[in-house]
N, C-alpha and C positions, 0 to 999 in steps of 0.2 A: 717494616720494609714496605715500599709502595707496592701496589699490586701489579704494576707493569714493569717492575724493576728487571732488566735483562739487557740484551744487546741487539742492535740493529744495524741494517746498512744506513749509510748517511743520507741516501736520497730515498725519502719516504714514498716516492712515486715509483720506485723500480725503474722499469723500463715502459714509459707511457706510449701505448700505441692507440691512435684514434680511429675508430670505426663507426660510422653512421652517427657522428657528433658525440659519440661517448669515448672516454678515455679508459682504456684497459690497463690492467696490472700485468704487464707482460703479454706476450703473445699467445695464441691458440691454435693448436692443430685442426680444431673444429672448423677453422675459416677455408680450410682446403676442400675442395669438392670430393664426395665420394661416389661420384656418378659414373665415371670412366674407368672400365677395368684396365688394369696394367699401367695406369697412369702415375706419375710422380704424386700429383695432388692426392689422389686415393691412398697412396702409400703413405704419405705424411698425415693423412686424416686419420688413419687406423693405427699407425706405429710411430709417430713423428714426436712424441713427447721428449724424448732424449734429444733430438735435433732441435726442438724449440728452445729447451734449457741451455743447450750449448750455444745456439744463436743468440739468445737473449744476454748471456754472460759477456759475449764479445762486445756487443751493444753497450752493456752497462758499463764496462771499461772506458769505453769511448766518452760515455755521457758524463762521467765522473772525471774525465781527464787523466785517467790512469793509463790510457793508451792513446796514440794518435789515430785519427780516422785513416782509412785506407780505402782502396777501390771496392771492397766487400761492403764494409759498414756504411759507406757513402750511398749505396743502393737503398738502404732504409733511412739514413738520416739525412745525407745530403746537406744543403743549407737550409732547411727548413727548420721552424721552431718545434715542430711536432713530427711525429713518425706516422705517416699514413699506412693503413693496415694493406693496401695493395702494393705499396713500396716494400713493406716488411715482408710479405709473402714471396716477392721475387728474391728477396736477400736469403730467405730461409731456404728457398729452393737451390741457392748457389752454395750456401752451407752444407746442404745435403749433398750434392753433387761433388764437392771438392774435399769435404771432411767426414762427415758422419757416415754417409752412404747407408742409410736406413735400409733394412732388409724386412721383407715380409715374415711375419710370426716373431722373429727374434728381435725385431727392431734394431737398436744399437745397444749392444752388451756393454756394462759397466767400462771394462778396460779400453773398450773402443771410444767412448766418451772421453776417457782421460787421453788417450793417444791423439784424438782430434785437437783436444785443448793444447796438448803439447807441441803438435805439428804446426797449428795456428801461431802460437806463441814463437816458435823458432822462425817461421816464415816472415813475421813482422816485427821480430827482435823485442819481445816484451819480457824476456826472461823468467817466464812462468814455468813452474815445474808441476805437472799433474799426474796424479797416480789414483788408481781405483783401490781403495781399503778394503780389505776383507778380515772377517774375524774380530771386528771391533766389539769390545764390551759397551756397555751402557755409558759409563763415565768416559771411556776413552773417545767415543763418537761425539760425546758432548763437549768434550775439551776441544776437539778438532774443529766442530762446528764454530764455537765461541772464538777460537784464534783467527778462524778466516773472517768472520764477520767483523771482528776487532779491526781488520786490515782493510775493510770495506770490500770483501769479496763474496759474491753470491755462492751458495753451497748447492750444488746440484746432488739431488738425494733420490734414493730409489725406495720405493715400496715394492719389494720383490714379488714374484709369483709364488704360490702355494708350493712347498716342497715336501715330499717328492711328487705329489700330485699337481703338476704345473697347470692343469685347468681347473684346480679347485676353486670355489667361490668366496673363501673366506678373505676378509680384507680388514682395512680400518674405516674410520669416519673421518670425514672433512667437516669442519665447523666454521659457521661464520660467528662475528662477535657483535653483539647488541648491546649499545649504551643505554641504560636506564635513568630514571631519576635518582637524584640524592647519590650519584656516583656509583650506584649499583649497576651490575651489568650481567649477561649471561652469554654462554655460547649455545648456539642452536645447530643441530644437525643438519648439513646441507646435503651430503652425500654419504652413502654408505657402502661397505664391503669393496672398497678400492684395492686394488692390487695390481701388480705388472705395470706400475706407472712411475715416471720419473716427475718429480716436482723440483722448485727452487726455493731453499729456505732463505728468507730475507730477514728473519728476526727470531730471537728466542724471548719469551715472556715468562718469567719467574713469578708466578701468580701465587703469593702467599695467602690471599683471602680464600681462593677456590682450592688451594692446595694442589696446583697443577704446574706442570711444566709444558707450555704450549709453544709450538713452532708455527711462526707465521710464514705462509708459503705463497707462491705464485704458481697457479695451474689453471689452465684453460683460459688464461687472460684475466683471472679473477684472484682476489685475494681470500684465502682460506686459513684454517688453523688446524693444526694435528696436535693431538695429545700425545707426548712423547712417550709417557707410561704406557699407553695403549699400543703404540707403534712397536715398543720393545717387546711388549707381551706377544704381539703378532709375529715378530722375528723369532722369538723362542720357541713358539708353539705351532706354527703354521708356515714359516717361510725360512729363513737362514741369512747367516751373516756374510755369506758370498754374494747373493744377490739383492738382499736388502741392506744397502750401505750408501756411501757417498764418494764423491770425488773430493780428493784432498789437493788443494793448490797453494803451493809456496811461491811467495814473492823474491826477487832477487834481493 
């Protein structure tokens, strides 16, 4: 079995946003300023990961011709060949104000993300049905993610907070993937103890050489990898299947 056998979104660039002549892998909440108290930008900077994931989903559908462009997505895409980050940020602010309505501390709860997608779909007649899944087992979650990716649908995925200690520091690691000589490679730790955060799953890598099941994700405008076994261990011992879960989307 090839080391990278698995399933991926059809567009390897996901949602390419250009900032300072660099193309990012989706958007980043870090682009919003944290300086001004009580501002929308500060709210998005600190709690906007769910809004970013939702906004990127809508853009991906348009970029892949699964949905027609509309007055909202045109803010980011317009007629340009690339998505400029300033236009992207204006678009995200609109998604926040009209759909996700990000809150301090609680951000956007999973059912609210699903509701935002459902309402957007109804407004623009996409026919998508979105729901926040709870109590998913290891294999049930994996099956739903594979189903969505096979239909070229990004998966909004949550690494929930510690439970019941919501302010606990336990979390999972994000990895980068480094290609070496002779087709060898390795995963390197990029971030540690991540929790209370939404990411978007863009691929599943069934890595027989490393004996790992890795999720390729978009987070903070970058491509990372998550060890699915490590994630499920975190869910079982430090979080829970209510907050650490995913948005399931069905196509018509």
